[in-house]
N, C-alpha and C positions, 0 to 999 in steps of 0.2 A: 552437499549441505541441505538440500531440500528435504530429502527423506528423513534425515536426522532431526530437522526442525519440526516436521510434521509429527514424528514419533514423540519428541519431547513435549510438544503442545498437547497431544492426546494423553500422554502420561500425566501431565499436570492436571488436565481436565478430569481424569479418572481419580486422582488423589483427592481432589476437592469435592467429589461427589458425596453428598450426604454429610458433609462436615459443615454444620451451621455456623461455626466460628469464622469460616473463611467468607469474607464479604466481597473481596476484590483481589485481582491478580495484577501485579505491576510488572511491566516489561521494561527493563532498564535500557535495552538497545533502542526501543521505540520511544522511550520517555512517556509511556502511556499506561493508564490504569483502566482495567475493564471490570465491570461488575461480575461477580463469580458465576452467576447463572448464565449470563450472556457468554462469558468465556467458554463455559462448558458446552453450551449449545453450538456455538460457532466452531469450536475445536472438533466436535464429534460429527459435524456435517460432512459426509464423505464425498459429496458431489462438488464441493467447492474448496479451494484453498483458503485457509483463514488468514489472508494477508492483512485484514483489518486488525487482527490480534497482534501481528508482528510489526506493525507500523504505527507510529504516531503521525499526526498530520498538522503541519503548520499552515494556517489559513490567513491570508491577507487580502486586502482589497485595494485596487488602484482604479479609481473612477468606476466604470461599469464592468470592470473585469475582476474576477476572483483568481487568486493564485494559491494553489495547493502544493505543498512540498512534503514528500514522505520523509520519515525518519525511522530507519530500521532495516533497510535492505542490505546493509553491511553484513547482517547475519547470514546472508546467502552469497556474500562476496559480490554483490551487485550494487550499482550506483542507485541513489535515490532518484525519485521522479519529481519533476516540477511541471505542473499542468496549469495553463492559464486559459480562461474562457469566460463567457458572459455570466455575470452574477445572477442574471435573471433565470438561468438554467442551472442553478447550483446543485440541485439533487441529481440531475442528469450528469453534471460534471463529476460529482463524487462517485457515481456508479462507474463512469468511464475510467476514472482515476484508479479505482480498485481493480477493474478489468485489466488495465495496463500493467499494474503491479503483478497480478496473477499470471499474465502472459509472460513477462520476463522471468518470473519465478520458475515457471514450467520449462522455459527455454534454457535457463541456466546462463543466459548471457543477455546483455542489453541489445536493443535494436540499434544497428549501426547508424552513425550520423548520415543524414540526408536520405535515409530510407523513410518510408511512410507507414503510418498507422491510421486506422479509422474505425468509426462505429458501424459503418456499412461498407460493402465492397466498393462503392463509388467514392467514399470520402478518402482523401489523400492528405493527411496532415504530416508535414515534414518533421523529422526528429533531429534535434540538435543536441550536442554535448557541451556542457559548460561546468565551471567550477563555482561552487557557492562561496560566499564571503568567509565561511568558516573552514574552507578547504575541501569540503565533501565534493565528490564527483556527482554530477547530476545529468540526467537526460531530460530534455525539455520538449514539450509539445504545446502548441498554442492552437486553441479552437477559436475560429472567427466569431 
């Protein structure tokens, strides 16, 4: 599914090129809308997967922690990601969130439960699997 989604995304980006009437692109699977120029730029960047175009993000706050939940990984037959971490490092958390989505997109499978991920070789954050209230499969990582 990854190659097909990449191709589709790039085709849409090519179709909107130079069409001033197109102001935004809506992704139903992600529940997200992206400004047309941003969509085109992100879709045609060949060094990175445009996971931000394929996913919406639910953001909530619990005390000093932010919780980010993706919406859209079902397009790749993968579970959505739930990432919890310090709100004081929100930008870093968002970057890590997108990196994790790109990682499983490339792998084509979710990180197994109780395996670890991290932003550095020394960081070992345990992966858990859970079910969201709406029934979606999630993989969950918590950053201290």
